[in-house]
SEMAR-7299 format. One record per residue (C-alpha): residue number from 0; x, y, z. Coordinates in nm, 3 decimals. Layout:
! residues N
+-----+---------+---------+---------+
!   n !       X !       Y !       Z !
+-----+---------+---------+---------+
! NUM !       X !       Y !       Z !
...
+-----+---------+---------+---------+
END
This chain:
! residues 365
+-----+---------+---------+---------+
!   n !       X !       Y !       Z !
+-----+---------+---------+---------+
!   0 !  13.017 !  15.311 !  14.002 !
!   1 !  13.126 !  15.202 !  14.347 !
!   2 !  13.414 !  14.960 !  14.391 !
!   3 !  13.167 !  14.690 !  14.486 !
!   4 !  12.959 !  14.744 !  14.173 !
!   5 !  13.270 !  14.768 !  13.953 !
!   6 !  13.416 !  14.436 !  14.066 !
!   7 !  13.079 !  14.259 !  14.057 !
!   8 !  13.013 !  14.375 !  13.699 !
!   9 !  13.360 !  14.266 !  13.591 !
!  10 !  13.332 !  13.918 !  13.740 !
!  11 !  12.999 !  13.881 !  13.555 !
!  12 !  13.183 !  13.966 !  13.230 !
!  13 !  13.020 !  14.305 !  13.202 !
!  14 !  13.198 !  14.630 !  13.122 !
!  15 !  13.208 !  14.866 !  13.422 !
!  16 !  13.314 !  15.231 !  13.410 !
!  17 !  13.681 !  15.134 !  13.437 !
!  18 !  13.901 !  14.833 !  13.505 !
!  19 !  13.888 !  14.748 !  13.878 !
!  20 !  14.214 !  14.772 !  14.072 !
!  21 !  14.364 !  14.527 !  14.322 !
!  22 !  14.723 !  14.444 !  14.412 !
!  23 !  14.959 !  14.283 !  14.662 !
!  24 !  15.293 !  14.400 !  14.799 !
!  25 !  15.604 !  14.262 !  14.964 !
!  26 !  15.637 !  14.365 !  15.326 !
!  27 !  15.972 !  14.521 !  15.236 !
!  28 !  15.801 !  14.726 !  14.963 !
!  29 !  15.556 !  14.871 !  15.213 !
!  30 !  15.841 !  14.952 !  15.452 !
!  31 !  16.026 !  15.132 !  15.171 !
!  32 !  15.716 !  15.328 !  15.077 !
!  33 !  15.661 !  15.439 !  15.435 !
!  34 !  16.007 !  15.594 !  15.415 !
!  35 !  15.909 !  15.757 !  15.084 !
!  36 !  15.587 !  15.915 !  15.207 !
!  37 !  15.321 !  15.646 !  15.243 !
!  38 !  15.138 !  15.734 !  15.567 !
!  39 !  15.228 !  15.495 !  15.849 !
!  40 !  14.863 !  15.430 !  15.929 !
!  41 !  14.766 !  15.333 !  15.572 !
!  42 !  14.822 !  15.030 !  15.355 !
!  43 !  14.904 !  15.083 !  14.985 !
!  44 !  14.557 !  14.950 !  14.903 !
!  45 !  14.396 !  15.220 !  15.116 !
!  46 !  14.630 !  15.495 !  15.001 !
!  47 !  14.571 !  15.425 !  14.631 !
!  48 !  14.199 !  15.363 !  14.677 !
!  49 !  14.194 !  15.007 !  14.542 !
!  50 !  13.864 !  14.838 !  14.472 !
!  51 !  13.915 !  14.495 !  14.631 !
!  52 !  14.007 !  14.417 !  14.991 !
!  53 !  14.049 !  14.087 !  15.173 !
!  54 !  13.930 !  13.947 !  15.503 !
!  55 !  14.158 !  13.667 !  15.619 !
!  56 !  14.021 !  13.450 !  15.901 !
!  57 !  14.255 !  13.204 !  16.070 !
!  58 !  14.186 !  12.875 !  15.887 !
!  59 !  14.483 !  12.676 !  16.010 !
!  60 !  14.617 !  12.476 !  16.305 !
!  61 !  14.682 !  12.789 !  16.512 !
!  62 !  15.021 !  12.713 !  16.664 !
!  63 !  15.158 !  12.992 !  16.876 !
!  64 !  15.417 !  13.193 !  16.686 !
!  65 !  15.757 !  13.138 !  16.848 !
!  66 !  16.095 !  13.298 !  16.774 !
!  67 !  16.362 !  13.029 !  16.800 !
!  68 !  16.666 !  13.224 !  16.681 !
!  69 !  16.715 !  13.586 !  16.583 !
!  70 !  17.019 !  13.763 !  16.435 !
!  71 !  17.079 !  14.101 !  16.274 !
!  72 !  16.972 !  13.965 !  15.934 !
!  73 !  16.730 !  13.676 !  15.983 !
!  74 !  16.484 !  13.515 !  16.219 !
!  75 !  16.402 !  13.146 !  16.267 !
!  76 !  16.049 !  13.100 !  16.397 !
!  77 !  15.763 !  12.859 !  16.438 !
!  78 !  15.470 !  12.981 !  16.231 !
!  79 !  15.096 !  12.949 !  16.303 !
!  80 !  15.098 !  12.649 !  16.063 !
!  81 !  15.349 !  12.474 !  16.289 !
!  82 !  15.637 !  12.498 !  16.043 !
!  83 !  15.981 !  12.612 !  16.148 !
!  84 !  16.113 !  12.856 !  15.888 !
!  85 !  16.403 !  13.091 !  15.834 !
!  86 !  16.315 !  13.436 !  15.709 !
!  87 !  16.521 !  13.744 !  15.634 !
!  88 !  16.391 !  14.041 !  15.827 !
!  89 !  16.252 !  14.222 !  15.524 !
!  90 !  16.051 !  13.910 !  15.428 !
!  91 !  16.141 !  13.968 !  15.062 !
!  92 !  16.240 !  13.609 !  14.989 !
!  93 !  16.064 !  13.273 !  15.009 !
!  94 !  16.099 !  13.133 !  15.363 !
!  95 !  16.342 !  12.842 !  15.403 !
!  96 !  16.149 !  12.547 !  15.546 !
!  97 !  16.343 !  12.380 !  15.828 !
!  98 !  16.080 !  12.151 !  15.982 !
!  99 !  15.710 !  12.060 !  15.959 !
! 100 !  15.464 !  11.928 !  16.221 !
! 101 !  15.333 !  11.626 !  16.026 !
! 102 !  15.571 !  11.353 !  15.913 !
! 103 !  15.366 !  11.040 !  15.984 !
! 104 !  15.003 !  10.931 !  16.004 !
! 105 !  15.036 !  10.932 !  16.382 !
! 106 !  15.143 !  11.297 !  16.365 !
! 107 !  14.844 !  11.369 !  16.143 !
! 108 !  14.592 !  11.210 !  16.381 !
! 109 !  14.707 !  11.443 !  16.660 !
! 110 !  14.743 !  11.742 !  16.426 !
! 111 !  14.395 !  11.718 !  16.273 !
! 112 !  14.237 !  11.795 !  16.611 !
! 113 !  14.367 !  12.150 !  16.556 !
! 114 !  14.151 !  12.186 !  16.243 !
! 115 !  13.816 !  12.228 !  16.416 !
! 116 !  13.579 !  12.520 !  16.356 !
! 117 !  13.506 !  12.779 !  16.623 !
! 118 !  13.392 !  13.139 !  16.632 !
! 119 !  13.737 !  13.271 !  16.729 !
! 120 !  13.866 !  13.189 !  16.381 !
! 121 !  13.673 !  13.482 !  16.233 !
! 122 !  13.820 !  13.716 !  16.493 !
! 123 !  14.180 !  13.605 !  16.445 !
! 124 !  14.444 !  13.639 !  16.177 !
! 125 !  14.779 !  13.475 !  16.120 !
! 126 !  14.896 !  13.816 !  15.999 !
! 127 !  14.866 !  13.996 !  16.332 !
! 128 !  14.605 !  14.157 !  16.552 !
! 129 !  14.314 !  14.255 !  16.328 !
! 130 !  13.950 !  14.302 !  16.423 !
! 131 !  13.784 !  14.161 !  16.111 !
! 132 !  13.439 !  14.280 !  16.223 !
! 133 !  13.566 !  14.638 !  16.251 !
! 134 !  13.756 !  14.610 !  15.921 !
! 135 !  13.447 !  14.473 !  15.747 !
! 136 !  13.227 !  14.761 !  15.868 !
! 137 !  13.483 !  15.016 !  15.752 !
! 138 !  13.508 !  14.863 !  15.405 !
! 139 !  13.132 !  14.824 !  15.371 !
! 140 !  13.081 !  15.196 !  15.445 !
! 141 !  13.333 !  15.272 !  15.169 !
! 142 !  13.147 !  15.042 !  14.925 !
! 143 !  13.460 !  14.836 !  14.862 !
! 144 !  13.450 !  14.485 !  14.722 !
! 145 !  13.520 !  14.250 !  15.014 !
! 146 !  13.655 !  13.902 !  14.950 !
! 147 !  13.729 !  13.610 !  15.180 !
! 148 !  14.093 !  13.503 !  15.135 !
! 149 !  14.185 !  13.144 !  15.219 !
! 150 !  14.480 !  12.924 !  15.124 !
! 151 !  14.345 !  12.581 !  15.036 !
! 152 !  14.429 !  12.235 !  14.906 !
! 153 !  14.786 !  12.128 !  14.838 !
! 154 !  14.910 !  12.482 !  14.890 !
! 155 !  14.784 !  12.481 !  15.247 !
! 156 !  14.864 !  12.121 !  15.334 !
! 157 !  15.224 !  12.145 !  15.213 !
! 158 !  15.277 !  12.370 !  15.515 !
! 159 !  15.174 !  12.080 !  15.735 !
! 160 !  15.375 !  11.797 !  15.574 !
! 161 !  15.634 !  11.972 !  15.356 !
! 162 !  15.628 !  12.013 !  14.978 !
! 163 !  15.839 !  11.709 !  14.884 !
! 164 !  15.659 !  11.475 !  15.125 !
! 165 !  15.321 !  11.592 !  14.998 !
! 166 !  15.412 !  11.538 !  14.633 !
! 167 !  15.540 !  11.190 !  14.716 !
! 168 !  15.215 !  11.111 !  14.902 !
! 169 !  15.016 !  11.200 !  14.591 !
! 170 !  15.173 !  10.890 !  14.433 !
! 171 !  15.245 !  10.660 !  14.727 !
! 172 !  14.942 !  10.729 !  14.951 !
! 173 !  14.686 !  10.944 !  14.766 !
! 174 !  14.412 !  10.842 !  15.011 !
! 175 !  14.600 !  11.007 !  15.299 !
! 176 !  14.676 !  11.313 !  15.088 !
! 177 !  14.306 !  11.344 !  15.002 !
! 178 !  14.211 !  11.302 !  15.366 !
! 179 !  14.432 !  11.591 !  15.473 !
! 180 !  14.312 !  11.815 !  15.191 !
! 181 !  13.943 !  11.732 !  15.243 !
! 182 !  13.973 !  11.784 !  15.620 !
! 183 !  14.113 !  12.132 !  15.571 !
! 184 !  13.865 !  12.208 !  15.291 !
! 185 !  13.578 !  12.126 !  15.526 !
! 186 !  13.723 !  12.375 !  15.775 !
! 187 !  13.728 !  12.644 !  15.502 !
! 188 !  13.358 !  12.589 !  15.434 !
! 189 !  13.266 !  12.573 !  15.803 !
! 190 !  13.456 !  12.895 !  15.879 !
! 191 !  13.295 !  13.074 !  15.586 !
! 192 !  12.952 !  12.961 !  15.706 !
! 193 !  13.023 !  13.110 !  16.050 !
! 194 !  13.115 !  13.437 !  15.881 !
! 195 !  12.786 !  13.449 !  15.691 !
! 196 !  12.592 !  13.362 !  16.007 !
! 197 !  12.765 !  13.650 !  16.187 !
! 198 !  12.678 !  13.923 !  15.941 !
! 199 !  12.955 !  13.917 !  15.681 !
! 200 !  12.806 !  14.000 !  15.340 !
! 201 !  13.096 !  13.907 !  15.114 !
! 202 !  13.138 !  13.968 !  14.740 !
! 203 !  13.366 !  13.681 !  14.634 !
! 204 !  13.585 !  13.399 !  14.756 !
! 205 !  13.956 !  13.441 !  14.679 !
! 206 !  14.143 !  13.114 !  14.731 !
! 207 !  14.516 !  13.041 !  14.706 !
! 208 !  14.628 !  12.713 !  14.552 !
! 209 !  14.975 !  12.718 !  14.392 !
! 210 !  14.956 !  12.448 !  14.127 !
! 211 !  15.245 !  12.551 !  13.904 !
! 212 !  15.603 !  12.664 !  13.871 !
! 213 !  15.780 !  12.849 !  13.597 !
! 214 !  15.771 !  12.567 !  13.342 !
! 215 !  15.440 !  12.396 !  13.411 !
! 216 !  15.226 !  12.216 !  13.666 !
! 217 !  15.363 !  12.072 !  13.990 !
! 218 !  15.130 !  11.775 !  13.945 !
! 219 !  14.977 !  11.610 !  13.640 !
! 220 !  14.615 !  11.678 !  13.539 !
! 221 !  14.539 !  11.316 !  13.632 !
! 222 !  14.677 !  11.369 !  13.983 !
! 223 !  14.480 !  11.691 !  14.014 !
! 224 !  14.165 !  11.502 !  13.922 !
! 225 !  14.239 !  11.222 !  14.170 !
! 226 !  14.356 !  11.420 !  14.471 !
! 227 !  14.238 !  11.782 !  14.447 !
! 228 !  13.935 !  11.810 !  14.222 !
! 229 !  13.673 !  11.696 !  14.474 !
! 230 !  13.803 !  11.929 !  14.745 !
! 231 !  13.805 !  12.224 !  14.506 !
! 232 !  13.458 !  12.147 !  14.377 !
! 233 !  13.320 !  12.117 !  14.730 !
! 234 !  13.456 !  12.461 !  14.823 !
! 235 !  13.361 !  12.628 !  14.494 !
! 236 !  13.010 !  12.477 !  14.493 !
! 237 !  12.957 !  12.607 !  14.847 !
! 238 !  13.043 !  12.965 !  14.750 !
! 239 !  12.840 !  12.942 !  14.431 !
! 240 !  12.539 !  12.835 !  14.639 !
! 241 !  12.592 !  13.158 !  14.836 !
! 242 !  12.590 !  13.352 !  14.509 !
! 243 !  12.962 !  13.432 !  14.519 !
! 244 !  13.214 !  13.398 !  14.236 !
! 245 !  13.544 !  13.220 !  14.305 !
! 246 !  13.883 !  13.375 !  14.225 !
! 247 !  14.173 !  13.130 !  14.222 !
! 248 !  14.529 !  13.242 !  14.289 !
! 249 !  14.796 !  13.013 !  14.150 !
! 250 !  15.156 !  13.094 !  14.076 !
! 251 !  15.335 !  12.944 !  13.780 !
! 252 !  15.228 !  12.812 !  13.442 !
! 253 !  14.889 !  12.649 !  13.499 !
! 254 !  14.762 !  12.658 !  13.140 !
! 255 !  14.734 !  12.281 !  13.122 !
! 256 !  14.502 !  12.277 !  13.424 !
! 257 !  14.267 !  12.559 !  13.318 !
! 258 !  13.995 !  12.336 !  13.165 !
! 259 !  13.984 !  12.130 !  13.487 !
! 260 !  13.977 !  12.445 !  13.701 !
! 261 !  13.681 !  12.577 !  13.501 !
! 262 !  13.509 !  12.239 !  13.543 !
! 263 !  13.569 !  12.257 !  13.920 !
! 264 !  13.406 !  12.600 !  13.928 !
! 265 !  13.677 !  12.868 !  13.909 !
! 266 !  13.534 !  13.198 !  13.783 !
! 267 !  13.850 !  13.410 !  13.774 !
! 268 !  14.221 !  13.325 !  13.755 !
! 269 !  14.501 !  13.529 !  13.917 !
! 270 !  14.789 !  13.643 !  13.909 !
! 271 !  14.900 !  13.531 !  13.557 !
! 272 !  15.278 !  13.530 !  13.601 !
! 273 !  15.449 !  13.668 !  13.294 !
! 274 !  15.776 !  13.482 !  13.348 !
! 275 !  15.571 !  13.161 !  13.351 !
! 276 !  15.420 !  13.224 !  13.006 !
! 277 !  15.081 !  13.326 !  13.142 !
! 278 !  15.007 !  13.599 !  12.886 !
! 279 !  14.677 !  13.766 !  12.970 !
! 280 !  14.614 !  13.845 !  12.601 !
! 281 !  14.639 !  13.481 !  12.498 !
! 282 !  14.430 !  13.367 !  12.793 !
! 283 !  14.165 !  13.628 !  12.713 !
! 284 !  14.141 !  13.504 !  12.356 !
! 285 !  14.110 !  13.138 !  12.455 !
! 286 !  13.909 !  13.154 !  12.778 !
! 287 !  13.762 !  13.504 !  12.803 !
! 288 !  13.406 !  13.381 !  12.753 !
! 289 !  13.434 !  13.137 !  13.046 !
! 290 !  13.694 !  13.286 !  13.278 !
! 291 !  13.755 !  13.632 !  13.418 !
! 292 !  14.122 !  13.726 !  13.450 !
! 293 !  14.309 !  13.921 !  13.717 !
! 294 !  14.672 !  14.027 !  13.688 !
! 295 !  14.933 !  13.973 !  13.420 !
! 296 !  15.114 !  14.308 !  13.455 !
! 297 !  15.485 !  14.228 !  13.469 !
! 298 !  15.656 !  14.348 !  13.788 !
! 299 !  15.987 !  14.349 !  13.599 !
! 300 !  15.846 !  14.620 !  13.372 !
! 301 !  15.731 !  14.815 !  13.678 !
! 302 !  16.089 !  14.859 !  13.796 !
! 303 !  16.244 !  14.925 !  13.454 !
! 304 !  16.433 !  15.257 !  13.451 !
! 305 !  16.249 !  15.362 !  13.134 !
! 306 !  15.889 !  15.447 !  13.232 !
! 307 !  15.781 !  15.391 !  12.871 !
! 308 !  15.827 !  15.017 !  12.928 !
! 309 !  15.560 !  14.988 !  13.193 !
! 310 !  15.328 !  15.222 !  13.004 !
! 311 !  15.342 !  14.998 !  12.698 !
! 312 !  15.296 !  14.690 !  12.918 !
! 313 !  14.972 !  14.833 !  13.056 !
! 314 !  14.847 !  14.986 !  12.730 !
! 315 !  14.902 !  14.676 !  12.517 !
! 316 !  14.756 !  14.428 !  12.765 !
! 317 !  14.459 !  14.641 !  12.866 !
! 318 !  14.368 !  14.690 !  12.500 !
! 319 !  14.286 !  14.319 !  12.476 !
! 320 !  14.219 !  14.204 !  12.832 !
! 321 !  13.954 !  14.462 !  12.923 !
! 322 !  13.736 !  14.418 !  12.614 !
! 323 !  13.390 !  14.297 !  12.711 !
! 324 !  13.475 !  14.316 !  13.081 !
! 325 !  13.614 !  14.025 !  13.278 !
! 326 !  13.952 !  14.181 !  13.363 !
! 327 !  14.084 !  14.317 !  13.696 !
! 328 !  14.421 !  14.494 !  13.719 !
! 329 !  14.682 !  14.326 !  13.941 !
! 330 !  15.057 !  14.284 !  13.923 !
! 331 !  15.163 !  13.941 !  13.797 !
! 332 !  15.251 !  13.848 !  14.153 !
! 333 !  15.329 !  14.097 !  14.432 !
! 334 !  15.497 !  14.435 !  14.387 !
! 335 !  15.864 !  14.398 !  14.489 !
! 336 !  16.078 !  14.643 !  14.682 !
! 337 !  16.265 !  14.769 !  14.374 !
! 338 !  15.949 !  14.961 !  14.272 !
! 339 !  15.941 !  15.309 !  14.425 !
! 340 !  15.633 !  15.480 !  14.561 !
! 341 !  15.666 !  15.744 !  14.288 !
! 342 !  15.679 !  15.477 !  14.017 !
! 343 !  15.376 !  15.296 !  14.155 !
! 344 !  15.185 !  15.624 !  14.167 !
! 345 !  15.260 !  15.660 !  13.796 !
! 346 !  15.143 !  15.301 !  13.739 !
! 347 !  14.810 !  15.376 !  13.907 !
! 348 !  14.768 !  15.681 !  13.681 !
! 349 !  14.834 !  15.462 !  13.377 !
! 350 !  14.589 !  15.197 !  13.496 !
! 351 !  14.316 !  15.459 !  13.522 !
! 352 !  14.413 !  15.614 !  13.188 !
! 353 !  14.405 !  15.292 !  12.986 !
! 354 !  14.142 !  15.120 !  13.198 !
! 355 !  13.854 !  15.353 !  13.113 !
! 356 !  13.559 !  15.215 !  12.916 !
! 357 !  13.386 !  15.422 !  12.651 !
! 358 !  13.051 !  15.501 !  12.810 !
! 359 !  12.890 !  15.553 !  12.469 !
! 360 !  12.992 !  15.205 !  12.352 !
! 361 !  12.982 !  15.019 !  12.684 !
! 362 !  12.762 !  14.712 !  12.677 !
! 363 !  12.528 !  14.664 !  12.974 !
! 364 !  12.695 !  14.509 !  13.282 !
+-----+---------+---------+---------+
END
């Protein structure tokens, strides 16, 4: 099967030839691997022949990136979202938020003019100079599964107003919070529509919406229903009308929200953080008939000095998660810099070993 066929079959809850492979990496991990032999002109996804690749149009306010202060160890910069953040040079930690562009409704009225659709958004990226049209053509020739990646909802709008201010608005001024979220959600749909009109034949929508932390949801199910549900459903319904499944990325323990996410239209949940009690085996048992799953392989096991630990992690979880299809390999977040290139090569061998389906017993995809 091609990568495109493999991912499509899996998201339809069919058994492909093997478990599809996707993953994400810290920037510092990639830099380490370049020193260890990863070719400079290749990403880990290309080098290890992953099945799923992302196209990331610029769906934000498009501030000009500006370095405000730079030392030997860190940089303070204005991001394309308009935030001012402090980052260590290896980008291996969560950025420290120093300032945000929207603090008042007056700020918002000026800011929202930056959230208008135009064709340049599908030629730009907040991640650097990338020609998405060229990238798309390359991936299509390789028969890779191509997904649109977009950060949405509260995860996106917290970059505009700050996390604490946004959470307070959910209680003190939910109408304004909804307005911001719906405004950006409309931009997501409008940008996607421009992509389709300009020849992008995508295979899925992959949206980022961090709803949880280690011990549970950041907001209650009732608040989700009041502030976020309509925006999510609008986006998910749009992609479903285009015939595309929706993969939702959310960090943390989001088990309490899963029924609402399914109701909103989520088809696949990722990355299933192990330290947040998101056990892929339990989720498969409870939701496997309604929800595909992507991730759940513990990055702490990846770096363990005993390679038998990560082998058992993959073997035991694959034995349950892959049954009947509906499972895509991914780390339970992003691969950190304490995982060597040699170790990750071993992990990919294990994924292929334990991810094979028995062709004689495989049900039709």
